[in-house]
N, C-alpha and C positions, 0 to 999 in steps of 0.2 A: 662456614664454621666446621662442618664435617665433610670430608671428601673421601670417598671410597671408589677406587678405580681398579677394575679387573682383579678383584680380590679372589685368591684361591688358597685353599688349605687341603693338603693331602696328609693322610696318616698311613703308616706302615703297619699292616696286620699280619701276624704270624698264623699260618694255616697248619693246624695240627690234625694228623690222621688219627683215626680212632684206635683205642687200645693202648697197652703198655708199649708195644713196639712203635706205635706212632708217636708217643710221648718222647721216647728215647731218640727217635729219628729227628723230631723237631728240635730237640735240644742240641744235637751235634750238627745237623744239616737243616737248619730252619728254612721253610719255604714261605716266602713273604708275598703279600698282595697289597697293592696300593689302593687305598680307599680315598675317594675325593669327597670330602664333606662339604666344601664350598667351591663352587665352580664359576669363576669369572663374573662376580657380582660387582656392580657399580651403582652408586647413588650419591646424591649431594643433599645435605641438610643445612639450610640457612639458619642463622642465629634466631633464637626465639620460637622455633617451630616445635610442635609436638608431633613426632612421627610414630605411627603404628607400624611395628615390625612383626609380621605375623607369618605363621606357617604351621603345619601339623607337626606332631612329634617326629623327631629325626630329620626335619627339613634342613637343619644347619643353622638355625637361629642362634643357639647358644654358642656355637663355634664362631660366628660372626661377632657376637657381643664380646666374647673373650679376646678376639683380636683387636676390637675397638678399645677395650679397656687395658690392653697391654699384657694380658695373661698368656696369650698365645702369639707366636710369630707367624705371619703368613708364609706360605710356600712361595707365592709370587703375588704381584700386584702391589697396590699402595693404599694405605689409609693414613689420613692426616686429620688431626682434630685441633682446631685453634692454633694452627701452625706447628704442632708437635706430632712426632711419630710415636705412637703409644709404647711400642715395645723397645724403643731405643733409649729413652730416658724416663723410666717409670717413676723414679723418685720425685722429679719435678712435675711430671704429667699427672700423677694421682692427686696433686693438690688442686687441680682444675676440674676434677670430675667427682660425681657422687654416684654410688652404686647401691641398689637395693634389690636383693633376691628374696622373693616371697617365701621361700622355704628355709632360708638361713637368716641368721641375725649377726650383726656386728656389735651387739651390746654385751656387756659383762653380766652374766646371769645372776650373780649374787649381790651386785652393787645396786644401790638405789639409782633410779634413772638420772637424777640430778648429778650424782657423782660420776656416772658414766659420761655425761656430757663434759664434765670438768676434765676428765682424763683425755677425751677426744680434743678438747681445746688445746691441751699441751701438745698432743701428737701433731695437730695441724698448725700449731704455732699461731693461734688466734689471740690477738691482743685483748686486754680486759674490757676496754670500752666497746670494741667490736663484738665481743662475746655477749655482753649485756644487751646490746641492740639486737643482735641476732636471735638470742633466746626470747626476747620480747616479741619479735616478729613471728617466730616459730610457735610460740605459745598461742598467739592470736589466731594463726592460720590452722594449726593442727590441734588446738585445744588440749595441751599437755598438762595444764595446771592441776587437774583433778588427780593425776597419778604420778606426778613427777618425783614425789618423795618415796614411791613404792619400789621395792626390789624388782628388777626386771623379770625374775622368775614368777612373780605373782600377777603379771599383766595378762589380760585377755589377748587373743590373737589380734583383734582390731586395735587395741591400745599399743601392742608391740609393733604393729605395722606403722602406725603413726609415729611411734618413737624411733623406728628405724629410718623413716623418711627424714625426720628431723636430724638424726645423726648424720645422714648423708649430705645434708644441706648446711651443716654447722659452719663449714669453711667457705661458704658462698661459691660453690662450684659453677662453672660456666655451662657444664653439660651434666645432665642427670640420666642415668640408665636405670630403668625400672623393669624388673622381670617379675611378672605376675603379681603386681602390688595388691590386688584384691582377692587373691585366691583364698577360698575357704571362709570368706567374710559374709555376714548377712547383708541384706539389701540396704539397710539404713547405714551401716558402717561403710559399705562400698560407696554409697553416695557421698558420704563425708570425705572419704579419701579422694574421690574424683574432684570434688569441689576444692580440696586443698591443693591438689596438683595444678588445677586450672588457675587458682589464685597465685601460686608461686610462679607459674609461667607468665601470668599477666603482670605481676608486680616487678619481677626481676628479669624478665626476658630470658629465663633459663631455657636452654635447648633441652628437649626431653626425647629420649628414644624409649618407647614403651613396647615390650613384648608381652603378649597375653593371649590366652585362649578365650577370654571373655569379650565377645564382640561388642557388648554394651560399653565396655571401657573405650574401645576404639571409636564407636559412634559418638560417645559423649565428649571425648577429649581430642580426637585427631581430625585434622582436615585432610590429611594425606596418609596413605599406607604404602609400604613396600611389602609385597607378598612373595615368599619363596617356597620352593618345594624341591626336594632331592638336590639341594645345594645350588639350584638355579633360581634366578629372579623370574617371577611370572608376571608381576604387575607393579607399576610404580605410578601413583597418581592420586587424585582426590577421591574421596568417598562418593561425592556427587557424580563424578565422571564414571566411577565404577557402576553406580546404579543406573546412570543414563545409558551407558553403552552395553552393559551386560545384565541389567535387571529387567529383562523382558518377561520373566515369569511373574504373573500376578495371580491373585486369589479372590474369588467371589464366594461369599457365604450367604445362604438364605434359609429361612424357615418356611416351608410350604404350609398352607392352610390344611391341606390333606397330604400327609407324608407319603401315602401310597401313590398319589398322583405323580410323584417325582419319577416313577418308573417310565412315564411317557417321554421323558427327556432323552434324546439321542443326539447329543452334541457332535460326537465324532462323525456320525453319518451325515448330519445336517451340514457340517462345515468341511468335511473331507479331511479330518485331522487324525493323527495316530494317538495312541494312549500316552506317548511321551510328550506330545504337543498339547494335549488337553486330557485331563483326568478328572474323574468324579468320585466323590466319597459320600455315601448316604448312611448315616447312623440311625435312621428311623425318626429322627427329629430335625436335624440340621443337615443341609446339603452343602458340601464344600467342592468348589470347582477350581482347579489350577489350570492356567492356560498361558500360552505364549502370546504376549501382546504384539509381537512382531508379525504374527501370522493371522491373528484375529483381533479386531478391536473390541474393547469393553462394551461399546455401544451396541454392536451386533449381538454380542452374547446376552446383554441385558434385554434387548428387544425380543430375542427368541425365547428367553426364559419367561418373561412376563406375558408373552402371547400364548405360552403353552400351559401355564398353571398359575393359580393365585398364590401369592406369598404374603406372610405376615410381616417379615423383616428381611432386609437385604443389606449387605455390606461388601464394599469393594476395597481391597487393600493393595498397596504397591509391593514391590519385591522386598523381601527382608534381606538385609546384608548377609546374614548367616547363611541363608539359602543360596545366595549368589556365590559366596565363597566355597560352600560345599560343592556346588556345581562345577566350579573351576577346578577344585582338587580331584573331583571324580571325572574330569574331562568332559562333563556334560555341557559346559559353557566354553566356547572357543574364544581364546584371546587373540587380539590382533598380533600379527607377526612382527 
């Protein structure tokens, strides 16, 4: 469905020296620098997959999405979606994709939502019968009925996001690009949006590319992620693979019967580990131990803890995906070459 091979995008940036003299000089004899925003990225997305496309601010995510949607032309490399090259035939291509940007809307501010969809129906040349069926489906999945007669400007953020997703799906696109679809939403609305995206993908096999900073979106919706930073691809694989290969950081929490007795614990000396490999936090009530399970087993850690002091409660948790990804971006976690 989506083929991206050796994609590269460069921008020319004018370097201006300080002061008035620098401004005049840059006007007549500009000094340019080439900035590489996307550097040799390749990946393939089969039909019906929800792909999480993640990275920190400035990583190049938006530039890649703009090339995939046809807004930007690559400097080199190839991207092809459903047999079409996005930037070569945008008029036909945009009929096959839907795009939702969390901070922007494609809806008409002063029109009632129902009228907005009628306008979009004409723009996308959707037939009357298809439009009725489509709206019935979108009403069911996104629960639009309660506010479909309201002007767009009166909608809450959560309602507008659901309305925007419906607008992007009105013409039954084969690919849906979602950029921060749950940004700024409360936990209940976030859950509703995620359920709607999952239902659309299940029912229609719509291919989804999701860019987000909310890793709960990724964990709940995506089986696979592509992670980029500084324009380069860092990781491409399943979340389960990411956790299995790089999720060696685990956490043990316990409440000692006597909080002062926790001072007897000397994990680093006992196991010969550094502070980076095993760390302890004691707030006077609960003790939190983070450790590298590749260097010490949970069983050894538990045995030592329970033989050293009495505890009221104890909990052992696996690596959190957010912590794994933070570690990768901070170069604390080494990826395979």
